[in-house]
C-alpha positions in Angstrom: -47.4 146.9 157.7 -48.2 145.8 161.5 -45.5 146.9 164.0 -44.7 145.3 167.6 -43.0 147.2 170.0 -42.4 144.5 172.3 -41.3 146.1 175.9 -39.7 144.4 178.5 -41.0 145.3 181.9 -43.4 148.5 180.6 -45.0 149.4 184.2 -48.7 150.6 183.2 -49.0 152.8 186.2 -45.4 154.8 185.2 -46.7 155.0 181.5 -49.7 156.7 183.1 -48.2 158.7 185.8 -45.7 160.3 183.0 -48.5 160.8 180.4 -46.8 158.9 177.5 -49.7 159.5 174.9 -47.5 157.8 172.0 -47.3 154.6 174.2 -51.1 154.9 175.4 -52.1 155.4 171.8 -56.2 155.5 171.7 -57.0 152.5 173.7 -54.3 150.9 176.5 -54.7 148.5 179.5 -53.3 145.9 181.8 -52.8 142.4 180.3 -53.8 139.6 182.6 -51.5 137.2 183.6 -53.3 135.3 186.4 -52.7 131.9 184.1 -49.0 132.0 185.0 -47.8 130.9 188.4 -44.3 133.4 187.6 -44.4 136.1 185.3 -41.4 135.2 183.6 -39.8 136.8 180.4 -39.3 133.8 177.9 -42.5 132.3 179.2 -44.6 135.6 178.4 -43.4 136.5 175.1 -43.1 132.5 174.1 -46.7 132.8 174.9 -47.9 135.6 173.2 -45.6 134.2 170.1 -47.4 130.9 170.1 -50.8 131.7 171.3 -50.6 129.3 174.1 -49.3 129.3 177.4 -45.8 127.9 177.0 -45.1 128.4 181.6 -45.4 124.6 181.8 -42.9 123.3 178.7 -40.6 126.2 179.2 -39.6 125.7 183.0 -39.0 121.9 182.8 -36.7 122.7 180.1 -32.9 122.1 181.0 -32.3 126.0 180.4 -35.1 128.0 179.7 -33.4 131.0 178.2 -32.4 128.6 175.5 -35.8 127.7 174.9 -36.7 128.9 171.1 -39.6 128.7 168.9 -40.0 127.5 165.1 -41.8 130.1 162.7 -44.6 127.7 162.1 -45.4 127.6 165.7 -45.9 131.6 166.2 -47.8 134.1 164.9 -45.2 135.3 162.1 -45.9 132.1 159.7 -48.9 133.7 158.3 -47.4 136.9 157.0 -45.3 136.9 153.4 -42.5 139.0 154.8 -42.2 138.9 158.7 -39.0 140.1 160.7 -38.1 139.8 164.3 -35.7 141.2 166.0 -34.1 140.4 169.3 -36.9 138.6 170.4 -37.4 136.1 173.4 -38.6 132.6 172.7 -37.3 133.0 168.9 -34.1 135.0 168.2 -33.1 136.8 171.3 -29.3 137.6 171.3 -28.4 135.1 173.7 -24.6 136.5 174.2 -25.7 140.2 174.9 -28.4 138.9 177.3 -25.0 136.9 179.2 -23.2 139.9 179.0 -26.1 141.7 180.5 -26.6 139.0 183.1 -23.1 139.0 184.6 -23.3 142.9 184.4 -26.4 142.8 187.1 -24.0 140.3 188.9 -20.6 142.6 189.2 -23.0 145.3 190.4 -24.0 143.4 192.7 -21.0 142.6 194.2 -19.7 146.1 193.7 -17.4 145.0 190.9 -19.0 147.9 188.3 -20.7 150.8 189.1 -24.1 151.6 188.1 -23.1 153.9 185.2 -20.8 150.8 183.8 -24.1 148.6 184.2 -26.4 150.8 182.4 -24.1 151.4 179.4 -24.0 147.6 178.6 -27.8 148.1 178.7 -27.9 151.3 176.6 -25.2 150.2 174.1 -27.6 147.0 172.9 -30.5 149.0 173.1 -29.3 151.7 170.5 -28.6 148.6 168.4 -31.6 147.5 168.2 -33.3 150.9 167.7 -31.1 151.1 165.1 -31.6 147.8 162.9 -35.5 148.3 163.5 -35.6 151.9 162.1 -33.4 150.6 159.2 -35.8 147.6 158.4 -38.7 150.4 158.6 -37.1 152.3 156.5 -36.4 149.3 153.8 -40.2 148.7 153.3 -39.3 145.1 152.8 -42.1 143.1 156.0 -45.8 142.5 156.4 -45.0 143.0 160.0 -41.9 143.8 162.2 -41.8 142.6 166.0 -38.8 144.2 167.6 -38.2 143.4 171.6 -36.7 146.0 173.6 -35.5 145.4 177.2 -34.3 148.5 178.9 -37.2 149.3 180.7 -36.6 145.4 182.5 -33.0 145.5 182.8 -32.0 149.4 184.1 -35.8 148.8 186.0 -34.8 145.8 188.0 -31.4 147.5 189.1 -33.4 151.6 189.2 -37.0 150.8 189.4 -37.3 153.1 192.6 -35.2 155.6 190.9 -38.4 157.6 189.7 -36.2 160.2 187.7 -34.1 157.7 185.7 -37.0 155.8 184.7 -39.1 158.7 183.8 -36.2 159.4 181.2 -36.2 155.4 180.0 -39.3 155.7 179.5 -39.2 159.0 177.6 -36.9 157.2 175.0 -40.0 154.8 174.5 -42.5 157.3 174.3 -40.3 158.6 171.2 -39.8 155.5 169.7 -43.2 154.8 169.8 -43.9 158.8 168.1 -42.0 157.6 165.7 -43.0 155.0 164.2 -46.5 156.0 164.4 -46.1 159.6 163.1 -44.3 157.3 159.7 -47.9 155.7 159.5 -47.4 152.9 158.0 -49.9 150.8 159.4 -51.5 149.8 163.2 -48.6 149.5 166.1 -49.3 147.2 168.8 -47.6 148.4 172.1 -47.1 145.6 174.1 -45.5 144.1 177.5 -44.5 140.4 178.6 -44.9 142.0 182.7 -45.1 145.1 184.1 -42.7 146.0 187.4 -43.1 146.9 191.5 -40.5 149.1 193.3 -38.5 146.9 196.2 -36.6 150.1 197.3 -34.1 151.4 194.7 -34.4 148.2 192.7 -37.5 146.4 190.9 -39.7 143.2 190.4 -42.1 141.3 188.4 -45.6 142.6 189.0 -48.3 140.7 188.4 -50.0 142.5 184.8 -48.3 143.6 181.5 -49.2 146.8 179.6 -51.0 147.2 175.6 -51.9 150.0 174.1 -53.4 150.2 170.1 -54.7 152.7 168.0 -58.0 151.2 167.4 -60.5 149.8 169.5 -60.4 145.8 169.9 -62.8 145.4 172.9 -59.8 144.1 174.2 -60.3 145.3 178.3 -58.2 143.0 180.2 -56.4 140.5 177.3 -53.9 137.3 178.2 -50.5 137.1 176.8 -52.0 134.2 174.7 -55.0 136.0 172.9 -52.3 138.6 171.1 -52.0 135.7 168.3 -55.6 136.4 166.7 -55.5 140.1 167.9 -52.3 140.5 165.4 -53.9 138.4 162.7 -57.1 140.3 163.2 -54.8 144.0 162.8 -54.1 142.5 158.8 -57.1 144.0 158.1 -56.4 147.5 159.5 
């Protein structure tokens, strides 16, 4: 089984700074986002899924958050029993997304506390985490692509608060450790973009993060490259 841990907003420099060996695995680096004018979440994940730069198509759509790829437009079509959990551009929970966007506005308007905002994010994170490990333990799937957004959604409001972000990144490292220790097959850790601090807040950086347990001579791959990288993992 191939496992893809898609972690939105996972910043390379924090993974290294915090010494998170499970997220780093044996080989890791930055992704090259230079082909994109704006490293937006929906654009990058859709480009990873399809193996094509989807920026122009998505940004010209009426509502980019409603954009959806069909199974046959993604690398998932090459697997007999694929599963995607909450992946942007494919099957993201848009009700939760709307709830998080509203909570962000409410926090900035001082209608709710940062703790109330964080709870909305973490409640969903725990739900996705449970779904993911239940699916893994079922051993029904050839590939599982799971998406976690807490590092990004919490990061936008708190990226400059180092102790808080360290806790979130440690949670992601624990998830990576748990799946790696199960020894079910190769694990790809990948982010759409990283983040940079702007005071206490955070904004998208111009690179993403990747890691693998084996050397595939990747250096600084582009998001579109992962379509074939994932297919090549089938022989591992």
